[in-house]
N, C-alpha and C positions, 0 to 999 in steps of 0.2 A: 132486215133479218139476215144474219150471217150465213154464208154458204161455204162449206169446205170442199175443195177440189183436189183430188189425188192426181199427182203429176208424175207418178213412177210406175215402172213395169213390175209385175210380181216376179219373184225369184222361184224358178221351178226346176225340178230335177232334170238334168240333161240339156238345159237351154244353153245356147251359144250366144254370148254377148259380143264377143270380138274374136274373129278367126285367129287361131293359133294359141288361144287361151283355153284351158280345159273347162268343161261344163261342171256346174255344181253337182255333187252327189248328196241327195237328201234321203235319209233312211231312219230306221228306228235304232236308238241306243237301247231303249227299254220299251217293248211293245206293251199294249194294254193287257194282252193275254199273259205275257211273262210277268207283269207287275202283280198279278193276283196273289202270288206266293209271298209278297212282301207286305200286304195290307189286309185289312179286315174284309170279311165276306161282302162282296158287292162294291168294294172300293178299288178302283183302278186308276192308273195314271199313264200318260204317255210322255216319254223323254226322247226327243228327237236328236238327230246328229246330222250335221252338215259339213261337207268338205268343199271348199271353194276358194278360188283366187279372189283377191280384193276387188278386182275390176269386174264385177258381176252385176247385171241389171242396171238400174239407175243408181249411179254412185257419185260421190264427191271426192275431189282431189284436194289434198292439203299441200302446202309447200314441200313437205318431206317427200312427197311422191317424185318430185323433180330434183330437190336439193338435199344433200345429206345433213346440212345444218339448218334446214327449214323446219317450221313448226309441224309436228305430227298431229294426228287426229285428236289426241288427248289434250293438245295445247291450243286448239282452235277456240277462240273466244265465242261464247254463245251469241254475242252481239253481231258476229260476222256471218252467222249461218241460220239465225232464227229471228222471227219478228221483223223482217226487213221489208221496207216499202219496195214494191215490185213494179217493174216496167216490162212490157212485152214489145219486141220489135219483130215485125213480120216481113219475111222475104219469100220470093217465089222459089219453090223447091228445085226449080231447074237452074237457079243461080248457085253455082258452086262456091266461088270465092266471094265472101261477104266483106265488103270494105267499110271504112269508117263513115261513109256517107249516110248509112241508115241510122247512125247514132247522132251525128252532128246536129247541133242546135237544141239538143235535149239535155236537161240537167240530170245526170245519173249519179251525182255525188251521194255516197252512202246507201245506194239502192242496189237491189238484186236485178241484174239485167238479164232477161231471158230472151233467147233468140228462137223464134218460131219459124222453122223451115218447112214443116209438114212431113219431114222425113220419117217420123215415127210410124207413119202408115205402112212402111215397109218392114217393120219389126217382125222377126220370125221368118223372113224370106231371104233369098240370096241377094236380092236387090239392095237390101239394107247395107251390105258390105261393099258396095260398088259405087264410086263416084258421088260420095256423100257431100253435102254442103259443109263449109268450114269458114272460120274467121281468118282474115289476113293478119299479118304482123302489124300492119298500120292500124287496123281496127283495135287490136290488143293494146297498142301503145296509147291510142286515144282513150280507151277505157281506163287504163292505168292512170294517165295524166288527169283524167276527169274525175277520178276518185270513186269508181264503181266499187261496191262492197263485195259483190259476188257476180259471177257470170255463168249462165247455164245455156244449154242448147239441146234440142230434141233430135240430135244426129249421132252418127257413129263416133265422131271425134270432133272436138273443137278445132283441131288442126288438120291440115292437109296430110294424109298418110301416104302419099305417093313417094315421099322421101323420109329421111330420119331426122329432119331439122326440128320440128315441133316448136316453132317460135312463140306461138300463143301460150302454150303451157309455160314456157320459159319466162315470158314477160309477166304474165299474170301471177304465177306462183312466186316469182321473185319479189313481187310487190305485196305478197301475202293476201292475194285475192283468190279465194277458193273457186273451183270450177265444178259444175255439175253437168254430167254428160248422160246421154240416153234418156232424156226426159220424154214425156208424152202428154197428150191432152191439153197442150198449150192453146189450142183453138178454142177451148172453153173459157179461157181467161179474158177479162177486159184488158185493154192496153195499159191501164194504170189503176190506182185506187184499190190495191189489194196488198195483203201481207204474205210474205213467202218464208217457208221453213224447210230446211234440209239438214237435219241433225244426224250424224253417224254415231255408232258406238264409240266410246272413249277408249281407244286402243293406243297404247304407247308403242313407239317405233313402227308405226304403220302410216302409210301416206294416203291410202284410198280405202273406201268402204261403202257398201250399199246404203242408201238412205230411203226413207219414206218421204219423198218430197211432196209438199202440198201447199196450197194457197188458201187464205181466208179472204173471202170477198164480201164486202158489205160492212 
């Protein structure tokens, strides 16, 4: 029997995903009360409005996020972001720099590689923004060379944010390997034998957008 597991955070009014970026504003464009004058008696609708930056909640990065000539959200092949064989690699949340040693010896070609650090437990707290786990440049190079289709992590950033280098984004997105950040519930997944999906809205000239990341197990 198949089980669907949600691996994404809900987007809520006022939430902070990344310090320095504004929180989303979620409100009514047309309230149910105001809609009464447009429809028949007893018929009401709600039309919502949201203002947010692209990097909100659990989101996917396309090559355009890093490179002006890279593929944007509308150009991502569905085969690169949906119905992917998934693998979970688990690390101690106290381990900040995650090297290639956790991947070596595993066939990741064409697969969604998800890194479970346990950092998602800090979501919504100040701790989430401090000393988060990240991949090293060497790990990113190995994943690129080994043919990973997509890489995700349940942490603040797949890169070390103590400087402005961002080598993991640069390496993976240059190779057209999408990145999913701020994931959650990876502890509920088996290490393998599941399908992964993380499909964003098809927006032109946009590099990043929230996704409803999920896995199908069984």
